[in-house]
Every structure is written in C-alpha cells, then in structure tokens.
C-alpha positions in Angstrom: -2.4 -21.6 -53.3 -4.4 -23.1 -56.2 -2.5 -26.3 -56.1 -3.2 -26.7 -52.4 -6.9 -25.9 -52.6 -7.7 -27.4 -56.0 -8.2 -31.1 -54.9 -11.0 -30.1 -52.5 -14.6 -29.5 -53.8 -15.3 -25.8 -54.3 -12.0 -25.0 -52.7 -13.3 -25.8 -49.3 -11.9 -28.3 -46.9 -14.1 -31.3 -45.9 -13.0 -31.1 -42.3 -13.7 -28.8 -39.3 -11.4 -27.9 -36.4 -8.1 -26.3 -36.2 -5.9 -29.4 -35.9 -7.7 -31.2 -38.8 -7.6 -28.2 -41.0 -3.9 -27.7 -40.4 -3.1 -31.4 -41.0 -5.1 -31.5 -44.2 -3.5 -28.3 -45.6 0.0 -29.6 -44.5 -0.7 -32.9 -46.3 -1.9 -31.2 -49.5 1.1 -28.8 -49.5 3.5 -31.7 -49.0 2.0 -33.7 -51.9 2.2 -30.6 -54.1 5.9 -30.3 -53.4 6.4 -34.0 -54.0 4.7 -33.7 -57.4 7.1 -30.8 -58.3 10.2 -32.7 -57.1 9.6 -36.0 -58.9 10.0 -34.6 -62.5 13.1 -32.7 -61.4 14.7 -35.9 -60.1 13.7 -37.9 -63.2 15.3 -35.2 -65.4 18.5 -35.3 -63.3 18.6 -39.1 -63.7 18.1 -38.9 -67.5 20.8 -36.3 -67.7 23.3 -38.5 -65.8 22.4 -41.4 -68.1 23.0 -39.2 -71.2 26.5 -38.2 -69.8 27.3 -41.9 -69.3 26.4 -42.7 -72.9 28.4 -39.8 -74.1 31.5 -41.0 -72.2 31.0 -44.5 -73.7 30.6 -43.0 -77.2 27.1 -44.4 -77.6 25.4 -41.2 -78.6 24.7 -39.9 -82.1 24.8 -36.3 -83.2 21.6 -34.6 -84.2 22.7 -34.4 -87.8 23.3 -38.1 -88.0 19.9 -38.8 -86.6 18.3 -36.5 -89.1 20.2 -38.1 -91.9 19.0 -41.6 -90.8 15.4 -40.3 -90.6 15.4 -38.7 -94.1 17.1 -41.8 -95.6 14.1 -43.8 -94.6 11.7 -41.3 -96.1 13.4 -41.4 -99.5 
C-alpha cells in the first residue's frame, strides 16, 4: 500500500469522485508493478548474456580475475 499511496502528497489523492479515484489508484498500482518487473527482466537478460558468454568460452573464473587484480596492485 505504501508504494501506491507514497507519490501523493500526505498520502491523499488529489482527485474526487469514485471513477477518478479508482482510475488514479489503478494507474499508481500499475506503475508500481511495472517498476518491480523491469529489474526482473533486466536480470533475466543479463543472465542469458552470461550463459552465451560461457558457451563461447569468454568468461573468466573468479580466481583468475582476482589474480589479475592483485597483479596490478603489486
């Protein structure tokens, strides 16, 4: 509920009337869900790209990345 009411000043809708209130709340709830879905889809896309790189042999292991990092420090 907080995410739906938060964008409005003092948690109150700036409109009056049943239809306008329903429309405003519906729009706010829809945008809240879109904001939750977007990071999920981006994470899925990143995971697919990672799998493609693994299949092509383009990834480095964590240990080799750490070795490269510490080589530059010394």
